[in-house]
N, C-alpha and C positions, 0 to 999 in steps of 0.2 A: 504494500500500500504506500509505503514511504517513497519508493521509486516512482510509482505512478504520479504521486503528488509532485515530486521533483520535476518529472518530465512535463507535467502540465504547467508548472511554474515557468519552466524554460521556454515552452512554446508561447506562453502569455507574454513573457518579457521580450521574446523575439518579435512578437507582433507589435508590441509597444515601440520597440526600437525601429521597426520598419515604418511605423506611422510617423515617428519623429524624423526619420531620414527623409521620408516623402515630403513632410511639411517644411523641412528646412532646405529642400532642394538638394538633398544629399546625393552623393555619387551613385550612379547606376550600379557600379561594381559592388558597393557595399550593400545595396538593396538586394541584388542577386544572391550575394553570399548569405544574407539573412533569410531569404526565402528557402535557400538550400538547407540551412540549419533547421528551419521549421519543419521541413519535410523529413530530415533525418531524425528529429525528435519524434515525429509521428511514426516513423518506421521503428524506432527503438521501443515506442509504446506497444506496437504490435508484437515485436519480438518478446517483450516482457510478458505480455498476456499469454504467449506460447511457452514461457519458461526458459527462453534462450537468452541468458544473461550470465556474465561472470563477474566476480569481484576481484579487484586488484588494489594494491596499496595506492592510496591517493598520492598524486604527484608523479607516479610512474607513467611513462609514455611509451606505447608500443614502438619498437624500432622499425617495424615493417608491417604493411598491410598487404595481404595477398591481392594480386591483380584481379580487378573486377569486383572488389569488395569495398564496402563502406564501413566506417567505424564511428561509434558514438561513445564518448567517455564522459560519464556523468559523475562529477565529484560531489562530496558532501554527504556520503552515506555513512551511517554509524552502525558498527557491528562488533559486539564483544568489546566495547570501549575503544575500538580503533576507528580511525578515519579511513574509509575505503572509497573506491570509485566503482561505479557499475560500468562494465564493458560490454558493449553490444557490437558484434561483428556479423555482418550479413552480406549476401550477394547483392550487388547494386541493382541487378536486373529484377530482383524480387519485388522491389518497390519502385514502380514506374515513375511516380511523382518525384521521388528523391533522385533517381537517375536523370530524369529530364531537367530538374532544377540544377543539378550538378553540371550537366552539359551546357545549360544556358549560362550559368555562372562562368564556366570556363570560356565560353564564346565571348561573353561580355568583357572579361579580363583580357583576352587575346586581342579583341578589337581596340580596347582602350590603350593597350601597349603599342599596337600598330599605329594608332592615331598619334600617340606621343612621339614615337620614333619619326614618323613622317613630318610632324610639326617641328621637331628638333632639327631634322636634316634640312628643312626649308630655311632655317636661319642663315644669316650671312656666315661665310667661312671664318672670318676673324672671331666672331662670337662663339661659334662651335669650338674652334681651336682653343680659345681662352678657357672654356668650360672643361674641355676634355684633356688638355695637355697635362695639368697637374695629376689627373687620375692615371694617365698612361705612365708618367714618371714614377708615381707612387707604386704602381703595380710592378714596374721594372725593378725598382728598389727592393720590393718585397721578394721578388723572384731571386735576386742576388743573395739576399739574406737567407732565404730558405736553402739555396744551394750550398752556401757556406755552412749553415747549421748541419746539414746532412753530411758534408765533408768532414766536419769536426766530430760527427757521431753523436749529436744531441739526440735525446730520446723523444718519443712522441709527445710526452707531457710538455717539454720545453718548447717544441715546435708549435704545439697547440697554444701555448701561452703567447708566443710570438705572433701567431695569427690573430689571437683575440685582441691584441693591442692595435692591429692594423684594421682600420675601419674604412671601407671603400665608401667615398662620399656619393657615389652614383652607382645604382644597380637597377637594371631593368631585366628581370628574369626572362630568359629566352633570347636575349640580345647581347651583342658584344660591341666593343668599340673598334672601328676601323680607322687606325691612326693615319693611314695613307691618305684618306679623304676627310678625316675628322668628322665622321658620321657614326651613327649607331645602326647596326644591321642585325637581322635575325641570325640566330645560330641554327644551322641545319645539321 
């Protein structure tokens, strides 16, 4: 019963967030993501009614989700005095609304990224170069540091710490910088 209540609360808060997003002229990407979340909560509710739920330590995140599956992780569950999370793992095709909402969200995000790249690449060369040159130089510097760290035999923890200090000021997933033309282009 507690899980059904939590799922119902999450669906309700997602609906409220979607309404706020629509009223404030929020990004279409955010709205598509919220709709997808709502569909996932509905699918999780169906899975729960069929008894297909697992409990994991709250804060743990699955490292991989099988291809063609969706996951819902619902925190805030109390059992035996421990804080746990409910884990729902199901085939994406089983719940058409969730799959369609996920496909729509992905299409909206891809279009948004494409529009951003096209708009960025339409800027004058000097402006693009001024924005991208520091990033290219920073990335080249990081590559040199990583090669030197590996040569010196630093362990994975030290290399990870080095990477955590390096923050890329620009990232557009699915795109890379083409320094020859000072543009951003899709990664294929």
